[in-house]
Structures are given as structure tokens and as C-alpha cells.
C-alpha positions in Angstrom: -23.3 3.7 8.5 -19.9 3.1 6.9 -16.7 3.5 8.9 -14.6 6.6 8.5 -11.4 5.8 6.7 -8.0 7.3 7.5 -5.1 7.2 5.1 -1.5 7.8 6.2 -0.2 9.3 3.0 2.5 11.4 1.4 4.7 8.3 0.8 4.7 9.6 -1.9 2.1 12.2 -2.7 1.3 10.9 -6.2 0.8 7.4 -4.8 -1.6 8.8 -2.2 -3.7 10.5 -4.9 -3.7 7.2 -6.9 -5.1 5.3 -3.9 -7.7 8.0 -3.3 -8.8 7.8 -6.9 -9.1 4.0 -6.8 -11.1 4.1 -3.5 -13.6 6.4 -5.3 -13.7 4.1 -8.4 -14.2 1.0 -6.2 -17.0 2.4 -4.2 -20.5 1.5 -5.3 -22.2 4.9 -5.5 -25.0 6.7 -7.4 -24.4 10.1 -5.7 -21.8 12.0 -3.7 -23.4 11.0 -0.4 -22.9 7.3 -1.2 -19.1 7.6 -1.1 -16.9 7.0 1.9 -15.8 9.6 4.4 -12.0 9.5 3.9 -9.5 11.5 5.9 -6.1 11.8 4.4 -2.9 12.9 6.2 -0.5 13.5 3.3 2.7 13.8 5.3 5.7 13.7 2.9 8.0 14.6 5.8 7.8 11.1 7.2 11.5 9.9 7.0 12.5 7.7 4.1 11.5 4.1 4.8 14.1 2.5 2.5 17.0 4.5 4.0 15.8 3.5 7.5 15.7 -0.2 6.7 18.8 -0.6 4.5 21.1 2.2 5.6 20.3 2.9 9.3 18.6 6.1 8.4 16.1 8.0 10.6 13.4 5.8 12.0 10.0 6.8 10.5 8.0 5.0 13.3 7.4 8.2 15.4 6.1 10.1 12.4 4.0 7.2 11.3 2.5 6.9 14.8 1.9 10.7 14.8 0.0 10.5 11.6 -2.1 7.5 12.7 -3.0 9.3 16.0 -3.9 12.4 14.1 -6.2 10.5 11.9 -7.8 8.7 14.8 -8.3 12.0 16.6 -10.1 13.3 13.5 -12.5 10.3 13.6 -10.9 7.5 11.6 -12.3 4.1 12.4 -10.1 2.0 10.0 -6.6 2.9 8.7 -4.5 2.2 5.7 -1.1 3.3 4.3 -0.4 4.3 0.8 3.1 2.8 0.9 4.2 -0.8 0.7 7.5 -0.4 2.5 5.9 1.4 5.4 4.1 -1.8 6.3 7.4 -3.0 7.8 6.7 -0.6 10.7 3.0 -1.6 11.0 3.3 -3.6 14.2 4.3 -0.5 16.2 1.5 1.4 14.7 -1.0 -1.3 15.6 0.2 -1.1 19.2 -0.1 2.7 19.2 -3.8 3.3 18.1 -7.0 1.5 18.9 -8.4 1.0 15.4 -7.5 -1.7 12.8 -5.3 -1.3 9.7 -6.0 -2.8 6.3 -2.7 -4.7 5.4 -1.8 -4.4 1.7 0.6 -7.4 1.3 -1.9 -9.7 3.0 -4.7 -8.5 0.8 -2.6 -9.0 -2.3 -1.8 -12.6 -1.2 -5.4 -13.3 -0.7 -6.3 -11.9 -4.1 -3.6 -13.9 -5.9 -4.6 -17.1 -4.1 -8.2 -16.6 -5.2 -7.0 -16.3 -8.8 -5.0 -19.5 -8.5 -1.6 -17.9 -9.0 1.3 -20.2 -7.9 4.4 -18.1 -8.9 4.5 -14.3 -8.7 7.3 -11.9 -9.5 7.7 -9.1 -7.0 8.6 -5.7 -8.4 9.2 -3.5 -5.4 11.6 -1.3 -3.5 14.8 -2.9 -2.5 13.8 -2.5 1.2 10.4 -4.2 0.6 12.1 -7.1 -1.1 14.7 -7.4 1.7 12.1 -7.4 4.5 10.0 -10.2 3.1 6.8 -8.1 3.4 5.3 -9.9 0.5 7.2 -13.2 0.6 5.8 -14.2 3.9 2.0 -13.8 3.2 2.5 -15.2 -0.3 4.2 -18.3 1.1 1.4 -18.7 3.6 -1.0 -18.6 0.7 1.0 -21.3 -1.2 2.5 -18.8 -3.7 6.2 -18.8 -4.6 7.9 -15.4 -4.9 10.5 -14.5 -7.6 12.5 -11.3 -7.4 14.4 -9.5 -10.2 18.2 -10.1 -10.5 20.4 -7.4 -9.1 20.6 -5.3 -12.3 16.9 -5.3 -12.8 16.3 -4.5 -9.2 18.4 -1.4 -9.7 16.2 -0.5 -12.6 13.1 -0.9 -10.4 14.7 1.4 -7.7 15.7 4.0 -10.2 12.1 3.9 -11.7 10.7 4.5 -8.2 13.1 7.5 -7.8 12.1 8.8 -11.2 8.4 8.8 -10.4 9.0 10.6 -7.1 10.9 13.2 -9.1 8.0 13.6 -11.5 9.8 11.9 -14.4 6.8 9.6 -15.1 7.8 8.5 -18.6 11.3 7.4 -17.5 9.8 5.5 -14.5 7.3 3.8 -16.8 10.0 2.7 -19.3 12.1 1.3 -16.5 9.3 -0.7 -15.0 8.2 -1.9 -18.4 11.6 -3.4 -19.0 11.4 -5.4 -15.8 7.9 -6.6 -16.6 9.1 -7.7 -20.1 11.9 -9.8 -18.4 9.4 -11.4 -16.0 7.1 -12.3 -18.9 10.0 -14.0 -20.8 10.7 -16.0 -17.7 7.3 -17.5 -17.1 5.8 -15.1 -14.6 2.1 -15.8 -13.8 1.8 -12.4 -12.2 4.0 -9.4 -11.5 3.2 -7.6 -8.3 3.6 -3.8 -8.6 4.8 -3.8 -5.0 5.7 -0.1 -4.7 2.9 2.5 -4.9 4.9 4.5 -7.4 4.6 1.6 -9.9 0.8 1.4 -10.4 0.8 5.2 -10.5 2.4 5.0 -14.0 1.8 1.3 -15.1 -1.8 0.2 -15.7 -2.8 -3.5 -15.5 -5.0 -3.0 -18.6 -1.8 -2.1 -20.5 0.3 -4.8 -18.9 -1.9 -7.8 -18.3 0.6 -9.6 -16.0 0.7 -6.7 -13.6 -1.2 -7.0 -10.3 -1.9 -3.6 -8.7 -1.7 -3.7 -4.9 -3.0 -0.2 -4.7 -6.2 -1.2 -6.4 -6.5 -4.3 -4.2 -6.0 -2.2 -1.1 -8.7 0.2 -2.3 -11.1 -2.6 -2.8 -10.3 -4.0 0.7 -10.7 -0.5 2.3 -14.1 -0.2 0.7 -15.0 -3.7 2.0 -13.8 -3.0 5.5 -15.4 0.4 5.7 -18.8 -0.9 4.7 -18.9 -3.4 7.5 -21.1 -1.5 9.9 -19.2 0.2 12.6 -19.7 -1.6 15.9 -17.3 0.3 18.2 -17.7 -0.7 21.9 -18.3 2.0 24.4 -14.8 1.5 25.7 -13.2 1.9 22.3 -15.2 5.1 21.7 -13.9 6.4 25.0 -10.3 5.6 24.0 -10.8 7.5 20.7 -12.4 10.4 22.5 -9.4 10.6 24.8 -7.1 10.7 21.8 -9.1 13.5 20.3 -8.8 15.5 23.5 
């Protein structure tokens, strides 16, 4: 039997829906019952991750742990987050719950390495760029990371804010301008490293774009379909959380 999947969502809500859709599309199924059991905690009140990292804003870690524990208590056996920047706080979450996480930046690095990519542009929130969330796993996979110059990074950040406001066309136009610049400067791939980006930019329309949300969805399906082999001790821990 496949593992129950838990998604820490709401960061933002549209990105969470995009991940859910891609999990469904990535699941080999002929009927409803063949799809995964997915529990989503769409929790938009989690404090802003960018503000916490760059401006000393409220720490989102307690709310992220709260969400993870809520999902485990509901029966989740493998967890994921529909937010790139939130992975900066993942070590604390891994210490707080007894089930594994699927790590989006690492999965992207693995996918690009398999494709033979050697130089990738990172289009992501300023906080994600600053923390090295992608640069480290990409470097470990032998892939150099290029980031936009300051003025284009500002365009990426404004595009992210536009999508969160529901201004999807404006966000799409801003992201497209950055992708065009990357293409002119020899990019082999452009990582859409904020979940708002692939919500409005499709790789089929922009062939250079790599969609981490889709890669995450594929990895979630893969990990969930590995037969659950929880030990008795782990089941007791989860049972204690549920109580």
C-alpha cells in the first residue's frame, strides 16, 4: 500500500494547488482508487519566509512545525512543502517529526544532473538565492549556478509578489523577461525556483524552464509508492502524536 502524503501548503495557496495538480498528473492511475492519499494543510498564516531570512521578521519555524505535526497526526507518512524558500527551515522540521521529507532542491539537482546540465540559471526569491538552497546541491552534482543581476532579481521578486496578489499576467511577463535574458546569455536551463513561477510559466511554452514543482511531484509519487515499512516503534511515535 502506498504511503500517505502530507503537504505543508499555503505558501502560497496557488502554488499549493499547482503542486496538487501535478501530483495527480504524475500518478499512474486508471481509476480514482489508484491515486495517492494526500493530506494538505493549506496554512497561509505561516509567517513570511523571505522577511524572516532577509529582514529579521517573525520566525516561521514554529508554524511550520505545527503544520508538520498536524499532518503526521492525521496519518501522513511522507511530507513535502509547496515552497522553495521554506526549505531553509527544513532541518528543524526534520528534528520535530518522525517521518521523512522530500527535499525539492535536491530532487532538482538530481534531475538536472541526469539530463547532463552543467550551467543553470536560478530564478527564485531573493531569500532562496541568498541562502544557497539550490547552489549547494547543484554544486554537489557538478552544476554551476548563475543568478540574475540585481535589476532582474528585483523583477523576479516583483513577479512573485504579483502572482501572490492574483496579477498572473503581470507575473508571467516579468518572469518571461528574465528567462529571455538567461537565454541570451547561454543558459542551459532556468530553474523556476519559486513555486509562484511555474504556476504561471509552463516549460512547454519556455523550453529552458525547469519546473521544481513538477520534479517535486514526481519525487513525491516515487517515494509514496515505496511500500510503507514503518517499524512498530515509529508507529507508536505517530500514534502518540495523534493523541
